C-alpha positions as a printed Julia matrix, in Angstrom:
111×3 Matrix{Float64}:
  -5.42   -8.07    7.06
  -2.95   -7.39    4.3
  -3.95   -7.62    0.66
  -1.34   -8.29   -1.97
  -1.29   -6.42   -5.25
  -2.48   -9.46   -7.22
  -5.53   -9.88   -4.95
  -6.49   -6.24   -5.47
  -6.03   -6.66   -9.23
  -8.14   -9.82   -9.19
 -10.88   -8.06   -7.18
 -11.04   -5.14   -9.59
 -11.3    -7.55  -12.51
 -14.12   -9.46  -10.86
 -16.07   -6.3   -10.09
 -15.52   -4.56  -13.43
 -18.28   -5.07  -15.96
 -15.79   -5.52  -18.78
 -13.81   -8.45  -17.31
 -16.31  -10.17  -15.05
 -17.62  -12.65  -17.63
 -14.37  -14.64  -17.76
 -14.69  -15.45  -14.03
 -18.28  -16.75  -14.3
 -18.12  -20.14  -12.57
 -21.51  -21.73  -13.23
 -21.58  -22.43  -16.97
 -25.01  -24.1   -16.73
 -26.57  -20.67  -16.03
 -26.3   -17.77  -18.48
 -23.9   -14.99  -17.52
 -25.34  -11.87  -15.9
 -23.38   -8.92  -14.51
 -23.12   -8.7   -10.7
 -22.75   -5.12   -9.51
 -20.19   -4.05   -6.94
 -22.91   -3.53   -4.31
 -24.35   -7.01   -4.89
 -20.84   -8.48   -4.8
 -20.05   -6.7    -1.52
 -23.37   -7.69    0.05
 -22.85  -11.33   -0.93
 -19.35  -11.25    0.57
 -20.63   -9.67    3.81
 -23.27  -12.41    4.19
 -20.73  -15.16    3.41
 -19.07  -16.78    6.46
 -15.67  -15.33    5.56
 -17.08  -11.8     5.41
 -18.93  -12.24    8.71
 -15.78  -13.54   10.42
 -13.7   -10.7     8.99
 -16.24   -8.13   10.17
 -16.18   -9.62   13.68
 -12.35   -9.6    13.8
 -12.09   -6.01   12.57
 -14.9    -4.86   14.87
 -12.88   -5.57   18.04
 -10.97   -2.54   19.28
  -7.23   -2.86   19.76
  -6.29   -3.07   23.47
  -3.71   -0.28   23.73
  -2.87   -1.1    27.35
  -1.46   -4.49   26.24
   0.89   -3.05   23.63
   4.4    -1.71   24.23
   4.55    2.08   24.49
   7.47    2.3    22.05
   5.43    0.49   19.39
   3.0     3.37   18.95
   3.84    6.69   17.34
   3.41    9.62   19.72
   4.21   12.37   17.26
   3.53   12.97   13.6
   6.9    11.7    12.36
   8.13   10.0    15.56
  11.53   11.54   14.76
  12.69   15.04   15.56
  13.24   17.55   12.77
  16.93   17.59   13.65
  17.19   13.84   13.01
  15.3    14.19    9.71
  17.65   16.97    8.6
  20.73   14.91    9.5
  19.38   11.91    7.57
  18.62   14.1     4.56
  22.13   15.57    4.5
  23.68   12.11    4.92
  21.63   10.89    1.96
  22.69   13.84   -0.21
  26.36   13.32    0.68
  26.07    9.64   -0.2
  24.56   10.52   -3.57
  27.34   13.05   -4.21
  29.98   10.4    -3.4
  28.36    7.94   -5.8
  28.29   10.51   -8.6
  31.62   12.14   -7.78
  32.92   11.76  -11.35
  29.91   13.72  -12.59
  30.54   16.56  -10.12
  34.26   16.66  -10.99
  33.43   16.8   -14.7
  30.81   19.56  -14.23
  33.1    21.67  -12.04
  35.81   21.32  -14.72
  33.34   22.55  -17.32
  32.46   25.55  -15.2
  36.14   26.45  -14.73
  36.8    26.25  -18.47
  33.94   28.61  -19.34
């Protein structure tokens, strides 16, 4: 389950004591603060929370997945490849800012 940034922002507003009042839906009842624990417990007893808990409770069947889809090392790329990519990136940045490097080397020669 992926959560977008706006959903996280909305959730923090609903659970914060400062901003929760503006989201109070039942205007016939007076507002009262709902703590984070009460909010989480209510969500977990709601049908959406129960379904989500069931879906996330099932272990992933690794034997059904492709072996290349899972990382087998910490970076999944050798240190040599990382070093080559880093140097290629630095060379690209130097090419983009070549006028800066020419100007600075000219300054060094003058001094």
